[in-house]
N, C-alpha and C positions, 0 to 999 in steps of 0.2 A: 684408526681416527675412530671415534665413538660411533655408532650407528646412531640415528636420531629416528624416534618413533613418529608416521606419520603426523601431520598436523589435520584433524578434524576444524574446517573453519564453519563455525555456524554465525550466520548475518541475521540480522531482523531486519524486517523491511515494514518500517511505521507509519499508520496512518489513520484518517478515519474512514473511508474506503465506504462513502457515502454519496453513489453505491460506487464498486469497484468499477472499473472502465478499463477498456484494451488496452489502453495505455501501460495501466496497471500489470496488466496480465504479461504485455510485452516484457517489461522489466523482470518478472517473477519468471516468465520462460529463461529469459538470458541469464538471470542471476542463477537457478538453478542449475546451468553447467557448470557454473564457476564455484559456489559456496557448496559445500558439502550437504547445509541444511537452511533452509530460510523459513524462518519465523515472518507471516507475514501478524506483524503488531497491531492490533486494533485497539487506538487510544479513546480510553471512557474519559469522554469531557464534558461534566455537568454543565459546562458555561456555553456549551453548543446545544442547540436545536436541530438532530438530526431528522431525515426527512423519514428513513430506516432505523429499525431497534437494534441495537448489537446482536441481537438473535436472528432477524432476518439479514444482516447483512455476514454474520457467520455462515448461514445457509447458502446465500448466494457466495460467498466466496469457497465455500466447499465444494459446490460444484464447477467452479470456473477451476479450481486448480485439480481438481480428480486427477489429472493427468499425470500430476508431477509428484512421485513419490517423496520426495526429499523436502518438499512444504508442507508446513501446517498453520493453522490458526490458532493465534491466543488474542486474550485480552490483555491491556493493561490502565494502568494509571498512575500519575505521579512523573518523576523525572524518566526519561524515556534511558538514561546511562545507567542508573540503581537500575530498571528493568533490564535490561542489557547484558549486566553484571549478573542478576541472579540467575539469567537463561544460560549462563554461561558465551555467552553470543562477543564475537571480537569484532564482526563488524557492522556498520549501521550502513543501509543500503537508502540512497534517496533518488530519487528520479527527477531530472532536471529538462524541464519542456523549452527556458528562456531566459534570457540574460538576466530578468528583473528576477526568478526563480533563485539563480545560481546568487546574487545580492543577499538573498534571504537565508539561501541552507547553508552559504560560506561563515555567517555568522554564528549559526546554529552549529554547524561542525566545530568551529573554531572555541568556543564554549563549551559542546560537549569536550573535547579535547582537553579544557583547560582542567573542567570536572573530573575527568577520566583519562589519564594519558595513555593509557593502553589501546584507548577503545579507537578504529578508524573510520570514517565515512567515506563509502565508493559513491561518487555520483554515478549513474548512468541514464543516460538519454534513450527517450522509448522512439521509437522505429519513427521517421518522418512522418509519417502517416498518422500516427498520434499524437504531434509535436505539437497541439493546439488544444487539448484533447482534455479538459478536467472533469472534477464531478460535479463540480457548481455547476458549470455548463452545459453538462448531459441533463440536470436536473430543469436546468431553465428551458430546453428546449421541449424534454416532456411535457413538462408542464404545459407548454403552447401548441400541444400535440404532435410535433415536427415528428419525424423519421430518427429512430438511431439505428436503423440494422448498420453494424460495420465496428460500432462505437461501443458496445458494449456488449457482456455475451447473453444470448438469448432469453435467458433465466431472469436478467436483469431489467433487459428491455420489457418484457412481461408483468414484471412486478411494478416498474416503473409506470405504465400502461394502467395497469388496476389500479395503482394508489393515485393515479390524478384523475380518473377516470368517477374515482370516489366521492374524492373533494370538489367536482364540478356538483356530485348532487346535493351535497349538502345547501 
């Protein structure tokens, strides 16, 4: 019997992360114990008007993932499957909160598989306490002055408060 080399399993966790939430952190935390390396890949999408710049999102994510030695951050544009192939990732990690997420994510996973058949998508559900949480919802709560404690890392909460405080002055 031949000896097999241990497989180093690299996963990419793509998104806009505008901003990163505790739901994202939960997926990263659990994924980091499954995969040898996770790349949090921030999509550069010129069609979207993000609240935070790429640089600001990188800074917030760096603080949030400081305790995960096998997680790093990169940015990408274009097709996710091309980016995954370029960095040697074999898995795409996607978070699912609800049935409505699944329908969209299933379509994306099937298209990705059609384009790159050797790339797998793994769906992970966040802890139930974050199952309703989205970056969009967090931004809306922050804009209306609501409390974000427990929904986002402290650094993100601080930056959201600063961002919306400065917008109200204008």
